[in-house]
C-alpha positions as CSV (number, residue, x, y, z in Angstrom):
1,X,89.9,90.6,112.3
2,X,93.0,91.0,110.1
3,X,95.3,90.0,112.9
4,X,93.1,86.9,113.6
5,X,93.3,85.8,110.0
6,X,97.1,86.4,109.9
7,X,97.4,84.2,113.0
8,X,95.3,81.5,111.4
9,X,97.1,81.6,108.0
10,X,100.5,82.1,109.7
11,X,101.4,84.8,107.3
12,X,101.2,88.6,107.0
13,X,98.4,90.2,105.0
14,X,99.6,93.0,102.8
15,X,97.0,95.7,102.2
16,X,96.6,96.5,98.5
17,X,96.7,100.3,98.5
18,X,94.8,100.8,95.2
19,X,92.0,98.3,95.9
20,X,89.8,98.9,98.9
21,X,89.4,95.9,101.3
22,X,91.9,93.8,99.4
23,X,94.8,92.0,101.0
24,X,97.6,90.1,99.3
25,X,99.1,86.8,100.6
26,X,102.0,84.7,99.4
27,X,101.0,82.3,96.5
28,X,102.0,79.2,98.5
29,X,99.5,80.0,101.3
30,X,96.3,77.8,101.0
31,X,93.2,79.5,102.4
32,X,90.6,76.8,101.6
33,X,91.3,74.9,104.8
34,X,91.1,78.0,107.1
35,X,88.2,78.7,109.3
36,X,88.0,82.3,108.0
37,X,87.4,81.0,104.5
38,X,85.0,78.2,105.6
39,X,83.0,80.7,107.7
40,X,82.7,83.1,104.7
41,X,84.9,85.9,106.2
42,X,87.3,86.0,103.2
43,X,87.4,84.8,99.6
44,X,90.2,84.5,97.1
45,X,90.2,86.7,94.0
46,X,92.9,88.1,91.7
47,X,93.7,91.8,92.0
48,X,93.1,92.2,88.3
49,X,89.5,90.8,88.7
50,X,89.0,93.2,91.6
51,X,90.3,96.1,89.5
52,X,87.8,95.2,86.7
53,X,84.9,95.4,89.2
54,X,86.2,98.7,90.6
55,X,86.3,100.1,87.1
56,X,82.7,99.2,86.5
57,X,81.8,101.9,89.1
58,X,78.8,100.0,90.5
59,X,76.4,102.3,92.3
60,X,73.6,101.5,94.8
61,X,70.5,100.6,93.0
62,X,72.2,99.5,89.8
63,X,71.0,96.4,87.9
64,X,74.1,94.5,86.9
65,X,74.6,91.8,84.4
66,X,77.6,89.5,84.6
67,X,77.7,87.5,81.3
68,X,80.6,85.1,82.2
69,X,79.9,84.7,85.9
70,X,81.7,81.5,86.8
71,X,83.4,80.6,89.0
72,X,81.9,83.4,91.0
73,X,84.5,85.6,92.8
74,X,83.7,88.7,90.8
75,X,80.0,87.9,91.2
76,X,80.4,87.9,95.0
77,X,82.2,91.2,94.9
78,X,79.5,92.8,92.7
79,X,76.8,91.5,95.1
80,X,78.8,92.8,98.1
81,X,79.0,96.3,96.5
82,X,75.3,96.4,95.7
83,X,74.3,95.4,99.2
84,X,70.6,95.5,99.7
85,X,69.9,97.6,96.5
86,X,69.5,96.9,92.8
87,X,69.8,93.4,91.3
88,X,72.5,91.1,90.0
89,X,72.1,88.6,87.1
90,X,74.8,86.1,86.5
91,X,75.0,84.1,83.2
92,X,77.4,81.3,82.2
93,X,77.4,78.7,79.5
94,X,78.6,75.9,81.8
95,X,76.0,74.7,84.3
96,X,78.5,72.9,86.6
97,X,80.6,76.1,86.9
98,X,77.5,78.3,87.4
99,X,76.5,75.9,90.2
100,X,79.8,77.0,91.9
101,X,78.5,80.6,91.7
102,X,75.3,79.5,93.5
103,X,77.3,77.9,96.2
104,X,79.5,80.9,96.7
105,X,76.5,83.4,96.8
106,X,74.9,81.2,99.5
107,X,78.1,80.7,101.4
108,X,78.7,84.4,101.8
109,X,75.0,85.3,102.2
110,X,75.1,87.5,99.1
111,X,72.5,85.9,96.9
112,X,69.2,87.5,98.1
113,X,69.1,89.9,95.1
114,X,70.7,87.6,92.6
115,X,69.6,85.4,89.6
116,X,71.7,82.8,87.8
117,X,71.0,81.6,84.3
118,X,72.7,78.9,82.3
119,X,72.8,80.4,78.8
120,X,75.1,81.4,76.0
121,X,75.9,85.0,76.8
122,X,76.0,86.1,73.2
123,X,72.2,85.3,72.9
124,X,71.1,86.2,76.4
125,X,68.2,88.7,76.3
126,X,66.2,88.4,79.5
127,X,65.6,91.8,81.1
128,X,66.2,92.7,84.7
129,X,63.4,91.5,87.0
130,X,62.4,95.2,87.6
131,X,61.6,95.8,83.9
132,X,58.1,95.9,82.5
133,X,57.7,93.4,79.7
134,X,54.1,94.3,78.9
135,X,51.7,91.6,77.7
136,X,53.6,88.4,77.0
137,X,50.6,86.8,75.3
138,X,50.1,89.8,73.0
139,X,53.7,90.3,72.0
140,X,54.8,86.7,71.6
141,X,51.7,84.5,71.5
142,X,52.9,82.7,74.6
143,X,49.9,81.6,76.7
144,X,50.0,82.3,80.4
145,X,49.4,79.1,82.4
146,X,49.3,80.9,85.7
147,X,52.6,79.5,86.9
148,X,54.4,81.8,89.3
149,X,57.8,81.7,91.1
150,X,57.6,80.4,94.7
151,X,60.6,80.8,97.0
152,X,63.7,79.1,95.5
153,X,64.5,75.6,96.7
154,X,67.4,73.3,95.8
155,X,65.0,70.4,95.3
156,X,64.4,69.8,91.6
157,X,61.2,68.5,90.0
158,X,61.1,65.2,88.1
159,X,60.9,67.1,84.8
160,X,64.0,69.1,85.6
161,X,65.9,65.9,86.6
162,X,65.0,64.3,83.3
163,X,66.1,67.3,81.4
164,X,69.4,67.3,83.2
165,X,69.9,63.6,82.4
166,X,69.2,64.2,78.7
167,X,71.8,67.1,78.6
168,X,74.4,64.8,80.2
169,X,73.6,62.1,77.7
170,X,74.1,64.5,74.8
171,X,77.8,64.8,75.9
172,X,78.2,68.6,75.4
173,X,79.2,70.7,78.4
174,X,77.6,73.8,76.8
175,X,73.9,74.3,75.8
176,X,73.3,75.1,72.1
177,X,72.9,78.7,71.3
178,X,69.2,78.2,70.5
179,X,68.5,76.7,74.0
180,X,66.2,78.7,76.3
181,X,68.1,80.1,79.3
182,X,67.8,77.9,82.4
183,X,67.3,79.6,85.7
184,X,69.1,77.6,88.4
185,X,69.0,80.1,91.3
186,X,67.2,83.2,92.4
187,X,67.2,85.0,95.8
188,X,64.3,85.9,98.0
189,X,64.7,89.6,97.1
190,X,65.5,89.1,93.4
191,X,62.1,90.3,92.3
192,X,60.9,86.9,91.1
193,X,59.0,85.5,94.0
194,X,55.3,85.7,93.3
195,X,55.9,86.8,89.7
196,X,54.5,85.0,86.7
197,X,57.2,82.8,85.0
198,X,56.2,83.8,81.6
199,X,56.8,87.5,82.4
200,X,60.4,86.7,83.4
201,X,61.7,83.9,81.2
202,X,60.5,85.3,77.9
203,X,63.5,86.8,76.1
204,X,63.2,90.4,74.9
205,X,62.8,90.5,71.1
206,X,64.7,93.9,71.1
207,X,68.4,93.4,71.9
208,X,68.8,97.1,72.4
209,X,66.1,97.1,75.0
210,X,67.8,94.3,76.9
211,X,71.1,96.1,76.8
212,X,69.6,99.3,78.1
213,X,67.7,97.4,80.8
214,X,70.9,96.9,82.8
215,X,72.9,99.7,84.2
216,X,76.3,97.9,84.1
217,X,77.4,94.8,82.2
218,X,80.6,92.8,82.9
219,X,82.1,90.4,80.3
220,X,85.2,88.4,81.3
221,X,85.1,86.0,78.5
222,X,86.6,82.5,79.1
223,X,90.1,81.9,77.6
224,X,92.1,78.7,77.3
225,X,94.3,79.9,80.1
226,X,95.1,83.4,81.4
227,X,98.8,82.7,81.1
228,X,99.6,84.5,84.4
229,X,102.8,83.3,86.1
230,X,101.0,83.2,89.5
231,X,98.4,80.7,88.2
232,X,100.9,78.5,86.4
233,X,103.1,78.4,89.6
234,X,100.2,76.7,91.4
235,X,101.0,73.5,89.5
236,X,104.2,73.3,91.5
237,X,102.0,72.4,94.4
238,X,99.2,70.6,92.6
239,X,101.7,68.5,90.5
240,X,102.6,69.3,86.9
241,X,101.0,66.1,85.7
242,X,97.6,67.6,86.7
243,X,98.0,70.4,84.1
244,X,96.9,68.0,81.4
245,X,93.6,67.3,83.2
246,X,93.0,70.9,84.4
247,X,94.1,72.9,81.3
248,X,95.4,70.9,78.4
249,X,92.6,68.3,78.0
250,X,91.9,68.0,74.3
251,X,88.1,67.9,74.6
252,X,88.1,70.9,76.8
253,X,90.2,72.9,74.4
254,X,88.2,71.8,71.4
255,X,84.9,72.8,73.1
256,X,86.4,76.1,74.3
257,X,87.8,76.9,70.8
258,X,84.3,76.6,69.3
259,X,82.8,78.7,72.0
260,X,85.5,81.4,71.5
261,X,85.0,81.4,67.7
262,X,81.2,81.7,68.3
263,X,81.7,84.8,70.5
264,X,84.0,86.5,68.0
265,X,81.6,86.1,65.1
266,X,78.5,87.6,66.9
């Protein structure tokens, strides 16, 4: 398969000796238009990101929480390592970026045991789907209306569409810290299908219980720009004028600044 991909990309793949199943390519090579990429045989990820996942030492059966999941490359690697065991919960504050995670999980057929929540990671306290939450009504006063999770579908209800319109009208790309986490995807083996919604979506009142509910937690907090030469070099091909739109947009930096300060103070 390596030789086929080399032939298609018209470049040599260099095996990364310290990262299993990783191959490096020259920065000017574009993989998005290749059949291998479109068919889900390969995906692009920085070696540093792969090293972070490797350091997490994910084991079969682990319940893993990725608190800054977008755009999804590390999430895919985590799902790949878990295989048909454990569970994976991805959280991100930006819904449009988390939607990219959903697309990637589906593209690579890695989402069966995954859940994706739009939420501020500093306040996220929903336990893994395998955890026993006890009686929701007794502990929180929430009444069980009998609503359960059916198999996930991309079709949204009228109520969900209206909620999305209101969020867009508000103008903020990030939900307020007090907002309830929004579940935008769950796989058929994520442990949610057939389960009462109130048993899953009710946050844990005990933060320590939430932390201990996951075996591994990954936090790759968003920064203004990672500053890597390799990423900056991409603008030679995209056009340096696009840097203002992609990186230096004033509203983006202002929103990101508030988000970063909020994370530092929690």
